[in-house]
PQR file with spaces between the fields and no chain letter, atoms N, CA, C, O and H, PARSE charges and radii, in Angstrom:
ATOM       1  N    LYS     1       0.862   -1.205   -0.013 -0.4000 1.5000
ATOM       2  CA   LYS     1       0.015   -0.007   -0.015 -0.0000 2.0000
ATOM       3  C    LYS     1       0.888    1.223   -0.017  0.5500 1.7000
ATOM       4  O    LYS     1       1.959    1.251    0.589 -0.5500 1.4000
ATOM       5  N    ARG     2       0.414    2.237   -0.707 -0.4000 1.5000
ATOM       6  CA   ARG     2       1.118    3.511   -0.731 -0.0000 2.0000
ATOM       7  C    ARG     2       0.470    4.422    0.342  0.5500 1.7000
ATOM       8  O    ARG     2      -0.746    4.425    0.530 -0.5500 1.4000
ATOM       9  H    ARG     2      -0.456    2.214   -1.200  0.4000 1.0000
ATOM      10  N    SER     3       1.292    5.153    1.001 -0.4000 1.5000
ATOM      11  CA   SER     3       0.792    6.100    2.020 -0.0000 2.0000
ATOM      12  C    SER     3       0.169    7.312    1.328  0.5500 1.7000
ATOM      13  O    SER     3       0.381    7.526    0.134 -0.5500 1.4000
ATOM      14  H    SER     3       2.281    5.150    0.848  0.4000 1.0000
ATOM      15  N    LEU     4      -0.599    8.101    2.078 -0.4000 1.5000
ATOM      16  CA   LEU     4      -1.242    9.275    1.540 -0.0000 2.0000
ATOM      17  C    LEU     4      -0.193   10.287    1.136  0.5500 1.7000
ATOM      18  O    LEU     4      -0.386   10.954    0.120 -0.5500 1.4000
ATOM      19  H    LEU     4      -0.771    7.927    3.048  0.4000 1.0000
ATOM      20  N    ALA     5       0.928   10.456    1.873 -0.4000 1.5000
ATOM      21  CA   ALA     5       1.962   11.406    1.552 -0.0000 2.0000
ATOM      22  C    ALA     5       2.685   10.989    0.275  0.5500 1.7000
ATOM      23  O    ALA     5       3.066   11.854   -0.514 -0.5500 1.4000
ATOM      24  H    ALA     5       1.085    9.914    2.699  0.4000 1.0000
ATOM      25  N    ALA     6       2.887    9.682    0.044 -0.4000 1.5000
ATOM      26  CA   ALA     6       3.532    9.224   -1.176 -0.0000 2.0000
ATOM      27  C    ALA     6       2.631    9.426   -2.339  0.5500 1.7000
ATOM      28  O    ALA     6       3.115    9.745   -3.424 -0.5500 1.4000
ATOM      29  H    ALA     6       2.577    8.979    0.684  0.4000 1.0000
ATOM      30  N    ALA     7       1.364    9.263   -2.188 -0.4000 1.5000
ATOM      31  CA   ALA     7       0.442    9.414   -3.341 -0.0000 2.0000
ATOM      32  C    ALA     7       0.309   10.914   -3.704  0.5500 1.7000
ATOM      33  O    ALA     7       0.050   11.236   -4.864 -0.5500 1.4000
ATOM      34  H    ALA     7       0.970    9.003   -1.306  0.4000 1.0000
ATOM      35  N    ALA     8       0.477   11.809   -2.756 -0.4000 1.5000
ATOM      36  CA   ALA     8       0.372   13.249   -3.033 -0.0000 2.0000
ATOM      37  C    ALA     8       1.604   13.852   -3.700  0.5500 1.7000
ATOM      38  O    ALA     8       1.536   14.911   -4.325 -0.5500 1.4000
ATOM      39  H    ALA     8       0.687   11.548   -1.814  0.4000 1.0000
ATOM      40  N    ARG     9       2.746   13.148   -3.552 -0.4000 1.5000
ATOM      41  CA   ARG     9       3.979   13.610   -4.163 -0.0000 2.0000
ATOM      42  C    ARG     9       3.970   13.315   -5.666  0.5500 1.7000
ATOM      43  O    ARG     9       3.606   12.211   -6.072 -0.5500 1.4000
ATOM      44  H    ARG     9       2.801   12.288   -3.045  0.4000 1.0000
ATOM      45  N    PRO    10       4.375   14.308   -6.514 -0.5600 1.5000
ATOM      46  CA   PRO    10       4.425   14.017   -7.952  0.2800 2.0000
ATOM      47  C    PRO    10       5.619   13.092   -8.239  0.5500 1.7000
ATOM      48  O    PRO    10       6.652   13.157   -7.572 -0.5500 1.4000
ATOM      49  N    SER    11       5.451   12.274   -9.200 -0.4000 1.5000
ATOM      50  CA   SER    11       6.512   11.341   -9.536 -0.0000 2.0000
ATOM      51  C    SER    11       7.647   12.068  -10.343  0.5500 1.7000
ATOM      52  O    SER    11       7.395   13.097  -10.971 -0.5500 1.4000
ATOM      53  H    SER    11       4.612   12.221   -9.741  0.4000 1.0000
ATOM      54  N    TRP    12       8.817   11.549  -10.316 -0.4000 1.5000
ATOM      55  CA   TRP    12       9.943   12.147  -11.051 -0.0000 2.0000
ATOM      56  C    TRP    12       9.682   12.143  -12.539  0.5500 1.7000
ATOM      57  O    TRP    12      10.139   13.028  -13.262 -0.5500 1.4000
ATOM      58  H    TRP    12       9.022   10.714   -9.806  0.4000 1.0000
ATOM      59  N    LYS    13       8.942   11.142  -12.997 -0.4000 1.5000
ATOM      60  CA   LYS    13       8.683   11.091  -14.428 -0.0000 2.0000
ATOM      61  C    LYS    13       7.743   12.273  -14.840  0.5500 1.7000
ATOM      62  O    LYS    13       7.942   12.888  -15.887 -0.5500 1.4000
ATOM      63  H    LYS    13       8.571   10.423  -12.410  0.4000 1.0000
ATOM      64  N    LEU    14       6.755   12.562  -14.022 -0.4000 1.5000
ATOM      65  CA   LEU    14       5.924   13.707  -14.351 -0.0000 2.0000
ATOM      66  C    LEU    14       6.678   15.038  -14.293  0.5500 1.7000
ATOM      67  O    LEU    14       6.486   15.919  -15.132 -0.5500 1.4000
ATOM      68  H    LEU    14       6.593   12.061  -13.172  0.4000 1.0000
ATOM      69  N    LEU    15       7.523   15.156  -13.303 -0.4000 1.5000
ATOM      70  CA   LEU    15       8.347   16.383  -13.258 -0.0000 2.0000
ATOM      71  C    LEU    15       9.289   16.529  -14.454  0.5500 1.7000
ATOM      72  O    LEU    15       9.493   17.638  -14.949 -0.5500 1.4000
ATOM      73  H    LEU    15       7.679   14.440  -12.622  0.4000 1.0000
ATOM      74  N    GLY    16       9.854   15.435  -14.911 -0.4000 1.5000
ATOM      75  CA   GLY    16      10.667   15.425  -16.059 -0.0000 2.0000
ATOM      76  C    GLY    16       9.938   15.751  -17.354  0.5500 1.7000
ATOM      77  O    GLY    16      10.443   16.501  -18.189 -0.5500 1.4000
ATOM      78  H    GLY    16       9.688   14.534  -14.509  0.4000 1.0000
ATOM      79  N    LEU    17       8.788   15.201  -17.511 -0.4000 1.5000
ATOM      80  CA   LEU    17       7.942   15.495  -18.655 -0.0000 2.0000
ATOM      81  C    LEU    17       7.503   16.976  -18.654  0.5500 1.7000
ATOM      82  O    LEU    17       7.480   17.618  -19.704 -0.5500 1.4000
ATOM      83  H    LEU    17       8.377   14.592  -16.833  0.4000 1.0000
ATOM      84  N    ALA    18       7.162   17.500  -17.488 -0.4000 1.5000
ATOM      85  CA   ALA    18       6.773   18.888  -17.404 -0.0000 2.0000
ATOM      86  C    ALA    18       7.957   19.795  -17.777  0.5500 1.7000
ATOM      87  O    ALA    18       7.784   20.813  -18.448 -0.5500 1.4000
ATOM      88  H    ALA    18       7.181   16.978  -16.635  0.4000 1.0000
ATOM      89  N    GLY    19       9.127   19.419  -17.345 -0.4000 1.5000
ATOM      90  CA   GLY    19      10.337   20.201  -17.648 -0.0000 2.0000
ATOM      91  C    GLY    19      10.629   20.192  -19.117  0.5500 1.7000
ATOM      92  O    GLY    19      10.964   21.225  -19.697 -0.5500 1.4000
ATOM      93  H    GLY    19       9.268   18.592  -16.800  0.4000 1.0000
ATOM      94  N    MET    20      10.505   19.025  -19.736 -0.4000 1.5000
ATOM      95  CA   MET    20      10.735   18.895  -21.189 -0.0000 2.0000
ATOM      96  C    MET    20       9.733   19.707  -22.002  0.5500 1.7000
ATOM      97  O    MET    20      10.081   20.290  -23.029 -0.5500 1.4000
ATOM      98  H    MET    20      10.232   18.185  -19.266  0.4000 1.0000
ATOM      99  N    ALA    21       8.467   19.741  -21.526 -0.4000 1.5000
ATOM     100  CA   ALA    21       7.407   20.487  -22.204 -0.0000 2.0000
ATOM     101  C    ALA    21       7.738   21.996  -22.085  0.5500 1.7000
ATOM     102  O    ALA    21       7.544   22.740  -23.046 -0.5500 1.4000
ATOM     103  H    ALA    21       8.185   19.268  -20.691  0.4000 1.0000
ATOM     104  N    GLY    22       8.220   22.437  -20.948 -0.4000 1.5000
ATOM     105  CA   GLY    22       8.653   23.802  -20.776 -0.0000 2.0000
ATOM     106  C    GLY    22       9.734   24.206  -21.677  0.5500 1.7000
ATOM     107  O    GLY    22       9.689   25.281  -22.275 -0.5500 1.4000
ATOM     108  H    GLY    22       8.377   21.832  -20.168  0.4000 1.0000
ATOM     109  N    VAL    23      10.757   23.337  -21.800 -0.4000 1.5000
ATOM     110  CA   VAL    23      11.900   23.650  -22.696 -0.0000 2.0000
ATOM     111  C    VAL    23      11.389   23.699  -24.144  0.5500 1.7000
ATOM     112  O    VAL    23      11.806   24.579  -24.897 -0.5500 1.4000
ATOM     113  H    VAL    23      10.793   22.464  -21.314  0.4000 1.0000
ATOM     114  N    ALA    24      10.521   22.803  -24.547 -0.4000 1.5000
ATOM     115  CA   ALA    24      10.040   22.780  -25.954 -0.0000 2.0000
ATOM     116  C    ALA    24       9.178   24.074  -26.204  0.5500 1.7000
ATOM     117  O    ALA    24       9.250   24.666  -27.281 -0.5500 1.4000
ATOM     118  H    ALA    24      10.183   22.088  -23.935  0.4000 1.0000
ATOM     119  N    ALA    25       8.372   24.491  -25.196 -0.4000 1.5000
ATOM     120  CA   ALA    25       7.562   25.672  -25.430 -0.0000 2.0000
ATOM     121  C    ALA    25       8.464   26.927  -25.533  0.5500 1.7000
ATOM     122  O    ALA    25       8.173   27.834  -26.313 -0.5500 1.4000
ATOM     123  H    ALA    25       8.314   24.010  -24.321  0.4000 1.0000
ATOM     124  N    THR    26       9.516   26.972  -24.775 -0.4000 1.5000
ATOM     125  CA   THR    26      10.455   28.142  -24.831 -0.0000 2.0000
ATOM     126  C    THR    26      11.137   28.139  -26.148  0.5500 1.7000
ATOM     127  O    THR    26      11.357   29.203  -26.728 -0.5500 1.4000
ATOM     128  H    THR    26       9.753   26.235  -24.142  0.4000 1.0000
ATOM     129  N    GLY    27      11.491   26.965  -26.662 -0.4000 1.5000
ATOM     130  CA   GLY    27      12.120   26.913  -28.028 -0.0000 2.0000
ATOM     131  C    GLY    27      11.223   27.396  -29.107  0.5500 1.7000
ATOM     132  O    GLY    27      11.666   28.053  -30.049 -0.5500 1.4000
ATOM     133  H    GLY    27      11.313   26.101  -26.191  0.4000 1.0000
ATOM     134  N    VAL    28       9.941   27.077  -28.984 -0.4000 1.5000
ATOM     135  CA   VAL    28       8.950   27.551  -30.006 -0.0000 2.0000
ATOM     136  C    VAL    28       8.838   29.049  -29.970  0.5500 1.7000
ATOM     137  O    VAL    28       8.796   29.671  -31.031 -0.5500 1.4000
ATOM     138  H    VAL    28       9.582   26.543  -28.218  0.4000 1.0000
ATOM     139  N    VAL    29       8.784   29.681  -28.779 -0.4000 1.5000
ATOM     140  CA   VAL    29       8.681   31.096  -28.696 -0.0000 2.0000
ATOM     141  C    VAL    29       9.933   31.768  -29.294  0.5500 1.7000
ATOM     142  O    VAL    29       9.825   32.742  -30.038 -0.5500 1.4000
ATOM     143  H    VAL    29       8.818   29.176  -27.917  0.4000 1.0000
ATOM     144  N    VAL    30      11.101   31.242  -28.965 -0.4000 1.5000
ATOM     145  CA   VAL    30      12.364   31.819  -29.468 -0.0000 2.0000
ATOM     146  C    VAL    30      12.400   31.714  -31.021  0.5500 1.7000
ATOM     147  O    VAL    30      12.768   32.668  -31.707 -0.5500 1.4000
ATOM     148  H    VAL    30      11.190   30.450  -28.361  0.4000 1.0000
ATOM     149  N    ALA    31      12.026   30.581  -31.529 -0.4000 1.5000
ATOM     150  CA   ALA    31      12.042   30.349  -32.997 -0.0000 2.0000
ATOM     151  C    ALA    31      11.039   31.310  -33.672  0.5500 1.7000
ATOM     152  O    ALA    31      11.332   31.867  -34.730 -0.5500 1.4000
ATOM     153  H    ALA    31      11.728   29.806  -30.972  0.4000 1.0000
ATOM     154  N    ARG    32       9.920   31.491  -33.087 -0.4000 1.5000
ATOM     155  CA   ARG    32       8.904   32.435  -33.673 -0.0000 2.0000
ATOM     156  C    ARG    32       9.470   33.878  -33.705  0.5500 1.7000
ATOM     157  O    ARG    32       9.349   34.578  -34.711 -0.5500 1.4000
ATOM     158  H    ARG    32       9.683   31.039  -32.227  0.4000 1.0000
ATOM     159  N    ASN    33      10.069   34.291  -32.620 -0.4000 1.5000
ATOM     160  CA   ASN    33      10.631   35.634  -32.565 -0.0000 2.0000
ATOM     161  C    ASN    33      11.732   35.854  -33.570  0.5500 1.7000
ATOM     162  O    ASN    33      11.805   36.907  -34.204 -0.5500 1.4000
ATOM     163  H    ASN    33      10.167   33.722  -31.803  0.4000 1.0000
ATOM     164  N    ARG    34      12.610   34.841  -33.721 -0.4000 1.5000
ATOM     165  CA   ARG    34      13.719   34.964  -34.667 -0.0000 2.0000
ATOM     166  C    ARG    34      13.212   34.987  -36.112  0.5500 1.7000
ATOM     167  O    ARG    34      13.763   35.700  -36.951 -0.5500 1.4000
ATOM     168  H    ARG    34      12.551   33.985  -33.205  0.4000 1.0000
ATOM     169  N    ARG    35      12.173   34.215  -36.400 -0.4000 1.5000
ATOM     170  CA   ARG    35      11.618   34.168  -37.788 -0.0000 2.0000
ATOM     171  C    ARG    35      11.040   35.535  -38.100  0.5500 1.7000
ATOM     172  O    ARG    35      11.192   36.027  -39.218 -0.5500 1.4000
ATOM     173  H    ARG    35      11.726   33.636  -35.718  0.4000 1.0000
ATOM     174  N    ALA    36      10.360   36.174  -37.107 -0.4000 1.5000
ATOM     175  CA   ALA    36       9.807   37.511  -37.350 -0.0000 2.0000
ATOM     176  C    ALA    36      10.915   38.528  -37.613  0.5500 1.7000
ATOM     177  O    ALA    36      10.720   39.435  -38.422 -0.5500 1.4000
ATOM     178  H    ALA    36      10.236   35.774  -36.199  0.4000 1.0000
ATOM     179  N    GLN    37      12.043   38.412  -36.975 -0.4000 1.5000
ATOM     180  CA   GLN    37      13.144   39.348  -37.220 -0.0000 2.0000
ATOM     181  C    GLN    37      13.762   39.143  -38.588  0.5500 1.7000
ATOM     182  O    GLN    37      14.157   40.122  -39.222 -0.5500 1.4000
ATOM     183  H    GLN    37      12.202   37.675  -36.318  0.4000 1.0000
ATOM     184  N    ARG    38      13.862   37.928  -39.066 -0.4000 1.5000
ATOM     185  CA   ARG    38      14.480   37.701  -40.371 -0.0000 2.0000
ATOM     186  C    ARG    38      13.675   38.149  -41.526  0.5500 1.7000
ATOM     187  O    ARG    38      14.212   38.356  -42.615 -0.5500 1.4000
ATOM     188  H    ARG    38      13.541   37.133  -38.552  0.4000 1.0000
ATOM     189  N    ASP    39      12.314   38.319  -41.319 -0.4000 1.5000
ATOM     190  CA   ASP    39      11.465   38.718  -42.438 -0.0000 2.0000
ATOM     191  C    ASP    39      11.626   40.196  -42.793  0.5500 1.7000
ATOM     192  O    ASP    39      11.064   40.642  -43.793 -0.5500 1.4000
ATOM     193  H    ASP    39      11.878   38.151  -40.435  0.4000 1.0000
ATOM     194  N    VAL    40      12.366   40.956  -42.014 -0.4000 1.5000
ATOM     195  CA   VAL    40      12.547   42.370  -42.298 -0.0000 2.0000
ATOM     196  C    VAL    40      13.753   42.563  -43.247  0.5500 1.7000
ATOM     197  O    VAL    40      14.813   41.969  -43.047 -0.5500 1.4000
ATOM     198  H    VAL    40      12.822   40.593  -41.201  0.4000 1.0000
ATOM     199  N    GLU    41      13.565   43.401  -44.274 -0.4000 1.5000
ATOM     200  CA   GLU    41      14.644   43.675  -45.188 -0.0000 2.0000
ATOM     201  C    GLU    41      15.723   44.508  -44.520  0.5500 1.7000
ATOM     202  O    GLU    41      15.414   45.351  -43.677 -0.5500 1.4000
ATOM     203  H    GLU    41      12.704   43.883  -44.436  0.4000 1.0000
ATOM     204  N    PRO    42      16.995   44.287  -44.882 -0.5600 1.5000
ATOM     205  CA   PRO    42      18.073   45.021  -44.201  0.2800 2.0000
ATOM     206  C    PRO    42      17.932   46.562  -44.314  0.5500 1.7000
ATOM     207  O    PRO    42      18.216   47.276  -43.352 -0.5500 1.4000
ATOM     208  N    GLY    43      17.515   47.048  -45.437 -0.4000 1.5000
ATOM     209  CA   GLY    43      17.302   48.484  -45.564 -0.0000 2.0000
ATOM     210  C    GLY    43      16.244   49.033  -44.643  0.5500 1.7000
ATOM     211  O    GLY    43      16.395   50.115  -44.076 -0.5500 1.4000
ATOM     212  H    GLY    43      17.285   46.468  -46.218  0.4000 1.0000
ATOM     213  N    GLU    44      15.170   48.281  -44.497 -0.4000 1.5000
ATOM     214  CA   GLU    44      14.056   48.695  -43.653 -0.0000 2.0000
ATOM     215  C    GLU    44      14.513   48.644  -42.194  0.5500 1.7000
ATOM     216  O    GLU    44      14.174   49.536  -41.416 -0.5500 1.4000
ATOM     217  H    GLU    44      15.048   47.402  -44.958  0.4000 1.0000
ATOM     218  N    LEU    45      15.274   47.622  -41.812 -0.4000 1.5000
ATOM     219  CA   LEU    45      15.787   47.502  -40.474 -0.0000 2.0000
ATOM     220  C    LEU    45      16.685   48.650  -40.147  0.5500 1.7000
ATOM     221  O    LEU    45      16.566   49.232  -39.069 -0.5500 1.4000
ATOM     222  H    LEU    45      15.550   46.898  -42.444  0.4000 1.0000
ATOM     223  N    ARG    46      17.608   49.012  -41.061 -0.4000 1.5000
ATOM     224  CA   ARG    46      18.544   50.107  -40.866 -0.0000 2.0000
ATOM     225  C    ARG    46      17.769   51.419  -40.673  0.5500 1.7000
ATOM     226  O    ARG    46      18.098   52.229  -39.806 -0.5500 1.4000
ATOM     227  H    ARG    46      17.705   48.539  -41.937  0.4000 1.0000
ATOM     228  N    GLU    47      16.732   51.605  -41.500 -0.4000 1.5000
ATOM     229  CA   GLU    47      15.918   52.837  -41.420 -0.0000 2.0000
ATOM     230  C    GLU    47      15.248   52.909  -40.030  0.5500 1.7000
ATOM     231  O    GLU    47      15.258   53.963  -39.395 -0.5500 1.4000
ATOM     232  H    GLU    47      16.465   50.947  -42.204  0.4000 1.0000
ATOM     233  N    ARG    48      14.677   51.809  -39.569 -0.4000 1.5000
ATOM     234  CA   ARG    48      13.992   51.776  -38.257 -0.0000 2.0000
ATOM     235  C    ARG    48      14.999   52.120  -37.109  0.5500 1.7000
ATOM     236  O    ARG    48      14.671   52.855  -36.177 -0.5500 1.4000
ATOM     237  H    ARG    48      14.669   50.952  -40.085  0.4000 1.0000
ATOM     238  N    LEU    49      16.158   51.593  -37.212 -0.4000 1.5000
ATOM     239  CA   LEU    49      17.194   51.830  -36.186 -0.0000 2.0000
ATOM     240  C    LEU    49      17.605   53.313  -36.168  0.5500 1.7000
ATOM     241  O    LEU    49      17.757   53.917  -35.106 -0.5500 1.4000
ATOM     242  H    LEU    49      16.424   50.996  -37.969  0.4000 1.0000
ATOM     243  N    HIS    50      17.780   53.881  -37.374 -0.4000 1.5000
ATOM     244  CA   HIS    50      18.126   55.334  -37.433 -0.0000 2.0000
ATOM     245  C    HIS    50      16.994   56.176  -36.855  0.5500 1.7000
ATOM     246  O    HIS    50      17.264   57.154  -36.158 -0.5500 1.4000
ATOM     247  H    HIS    50      17.656   53.390  -38.237  0.4000 1.0000
ATOM     248  N    GLU    51      15.716   55.824  -37.125 -0.4000 1.5000
ATOM     249  CA   GLU    51      14.626   56.584  -36.559 -0.0000 2.0000
ATOM     250  C    GLU    51      14.578   56.506  -35.080  0.5500 1.7000
ATOM     251  O    GLU    51      14.295   57.498  -34.409 -0.5500 1.4000
ATOM     252  H    GLU    51      15.496   55.029  -37.691  0.4000 1.0000
ATOM     253  N    ARG    52      14.865   55.277  -34.520 -0.4000 1.5000
ATOM     254  CA   ARG    52      14.866   55.121  -33.043 -0.0000 2.0000
ATOM     255  C    ARG    52      15.984   55.940  -32.430  0.5500 1.7000
ATOM     256  O    ARG    52      15.779   56.576  -31.396 -0.5500 1.4000
ATOM     257  H    ARG    52      15.095   54.471  -35.065  0.4000 1.0000
ATOM     258  N    LEU    53      17.188   55.943  -33.051 -0.4000 1.5000
ATOM     259  CA   LEU    53      18.300   56.699  -32.554 -0.0000 2.0000
ATOM     260  C    LEU    53      17.999   58.136  -32.584  0.5500 1.7000
ATOM     261  O    LEU    53      18.305   58.832  -31.616 -0.5500 1.4000
ATOM     262  H    LEU    53      17.355   55.427  -33.891  0.4000 1.0000
ATOM     263  N    ALA    54      17.416   58.644  -33.630 -0.4000 1.5000
ATOM     264  CA   ALA    54      17.038   60.061  -33.698 -0.0000 2.0000
ATOM     265  C    ALA    54      16.022   60.416  -32.627  0.5500 1.7000
ATOM     266  O    ALA    54      16.097   61.503  -32.054 -0.5500 1.4000
ATOM     267  H    ALA    54      17.167   58.079  -34.417  0.4000 1.0000
ATOM     268  N    ALA    55      15.067   59.528  -32.336 -0.4000 1.5000
ATOM     269  CA   ALA    55      14.098   59.809  -31.344 -0.0000 2.0000
ATOM     270  C    ALA    55      14.690   59.849  -29.925  0.5500 1.7000
ATOM     271  O    ALA    55      14.264   60.653  -29.095 -0.5500 1.4000
ATOM     272  H    ALA    55      15.005   58.645  -32.802  0.4000 1.0000
ATOM     273  N    ILE    56      15.666   58.983  -29.656 -0.4000 1.5000
ATOM     274  CA   ILE    56      16.358   58.999  -28.359 -0.0000 2.0000
ATOM     275  C    ILE    56      17.187   60.235  -28.214  0.5500 1.7000
ATOM     276  O    ILE    56      17.210   60.840  -27.142 -0.5500 1.4000
ATOM     277  H    ILE    56      16.011   58.330  -30.330  0.4000 1.0000
ATOM     278  N    ASP    57      17.889   60.645  -29.290 -0.4000 1.5000
ATOM     279  CA   ASP    57      18.736   61.811  -29.223 -0.0000 2.0000
ATOM     280  C    ASP    57      17.869   63.100  -28.990  0.5500 1.7000
ATOM     281  O    ASP    57      18.271   64.024  -28.282 -0.5500 1.4000
ATOM     282  H    ASP    57      17.871   60.154  -30.161  0.4000 1.0000
ATOM     283  N    ALA    58      16.706   63.104  -29.602 -0.4000 1.5000
ATOM     284  CA   ALA    58      15.773   64.277  -29.473 -0.0000 2.0000
ATOM     285  C    ALA    58      15.260   64.377  -28.035  0.5500 1.7000
ATOM     286  O    ALA    58      14.983   65.477  -27.556 -0.5500 1.4000
ATOM     287  H    ALA    58      16.380   62.354  -30.177  0.4000 1.0000
ATOM     288  N    GLU    59      15.127   63.223  -27.330 -0.4000 1.5000
ATOM     289  CA   GLU    59      14.504   63.245  -25.986 -0.0000 2.0000
ATOM     290  C    GLU    59      15.531   63.700  -24.951  0.5500 1.7000
ATOM     291  O    GLU    59      15.161   64.363  -23.983 -0.5500 1.4000
ATOM     292  H    GLU    59      15.352   62.330  -27.719  0.4000 1.0000
ATOM     293  N    GLN    60      16.813   63.361  -25.128 -0.4000 1.5000
ATOM     294  CA   GLN    60      17.805   63.661  -24.119 -0.0000 2.0000
ATOM     295  C    GLN    60      18.501   64.993  -24.362  0.5500 1.7000
ATOM     296  O    GLN    60      18.975   65.285  -25.460 -0.5500 1.4000
ATOM     297  H    GLN    60      17.114   62.822  -25.915  0.4000 1.0000
ATOM     298  N    PRO    61      18.546   65.810  -23.273 -0.5600 1.5000
ATOM     299  CA   PRO    61      19.285   67.065  -23.425  0.2800 2.0000
ATOM     300  C    PRO    61      20.744   66.770  -23.617  0.5500 1.7000
ATOM     301  O    PRO    61      21.252   65.747  -23.159 -0.5500 1.4000
ATOM     302  N    PRO    62      21.432   67.693  -24.313 -0.5600 1.5000
ATOM     303  CA   PRO    62      22.882   67.446  -24.432  0.2800 2.0000
ATOM     304  C    PRO    62      23.623   67.583  -23.097  0.5500 1.7000
ATOM     305  O    PRO    62      23.296   68.450  -22.286 -0.5500 1.4000
ATOM     306  N    ARG    63      24.598   66.742  -22.881 -0.4000 1.5000
ATOM     307  CA   ARG    63      25.369   66.770  -21.668 -0.0000 2.0000
ATOM     308  C    ARG    63      26.540   67.721  -21.801  0.5500 1.7000
ATOM     309  O    ARG    63      27.161   67.762  -22.863 -0.5500 1.4000
ATOM     310  H    ARG    63      24.863   66.038  -23.539  0.4000 1.0000
ATOM     311  N    PRO    64      26.858   68.462  -20.810 -0.5600 1.5000
ATOM     312  CA   PRO    64      28.003   69.384  -20.902  0.2800 2.0000
ATOM     313  C    PRO    64      29.289   68.599  -20.969  0.5500 1.7000
ATOM     314  O    PRO    64      29.398   67.521  -20.383 -0.5500 1.4000
ATOM     315  N    ALA    65      30.296   69.150  -21.703 -0.4000 1.5000
ATOM     316  CA   ALA    65      31.601   68.464  -21.753 -0.0000 2.0000
ATOM     317  C    ALA    65      32.247   68.397  -20.424  0.5500 1.7000
ATOM     318  O    ALA    65      32.191   69.355  -19.654 -0.5500 1.4000
ATOM     319  H    ALA    65      30.207   70.025  -22.179  0.4000 1.0000
ATOM     320  N    GLU    66      32.867   67.283  -20.127 -0.4000 1.5000
ATOM     321  CA   GLU    66      33.561   67.116  -18.846 -0.0000 2.0000
ATOM     322  C    GLU    66      34.947   67.720  -18.990  0.5500 1.7000
ATOM     323  O    GLU    66      35.590   67.548  -20.026 -0.5500 1.4000
ATOM     324  H    GLU    66      32.913   66.505  -20.752  0.4000 1.0000
ATOM     325  N    PRO    67      35.431   68.444  -17.940 -0.5600 1.5000
ATOM     326  CA   PRO    67      36.747   69.066  -18.062  0.2800 2.0000
ATOM     327  C    PRO    67      37.843   68.004  -18.119  0.5500 1.7000
ATOM     328  O    PRO    67      37.724   66.943  -17.506 -0.5500 1.4000
ATOM     329  N    ALA    68      38.852   68.283  -18.820 -0.4000 1.5000
ATOM     330  CA   ALA    68      39.984   67.373  -18.921 -0.0000 2.0000
ATOM     331  C    ALA    68      40.759   67.331  -17.593  0.5500 1.7000
ATOM     332  O    ALA    68      40.881   68.361  -16.930 -0.5500 1.4000
ATOM     333  H    ALA    68      38.949   69.144  -19.318  0.4000 1.0000
ATOM     334  N    PRO    69      41.273   66.187  -17.201 -0.5600 1.5000
ATOM     335  CA   PRO    69      41.992   66.084  -15.879  0.2800 2.0000
ATOM     336  C    PRO    69      43.339   66.732  -15.940  0.5500 1.7000
ATOM     337  O    PRO    69      44.066   66.742  -14.946 -0.5500 1.4000
């Protein structure tokens, strides 16, 4: 007979299967994100990056030059 405590404990097989399912799901998410990144043309990607950089530069006030030591 199994005790009540032993029956309530998950088996190592179930924990292993749950871990493998988690790893597989993470792999699917990563692959989907990478595929979306590859669909962008290099020129379009470069243009987006330049726009983001210009927006960041516009938001930040210029820093004063630090004096030389």
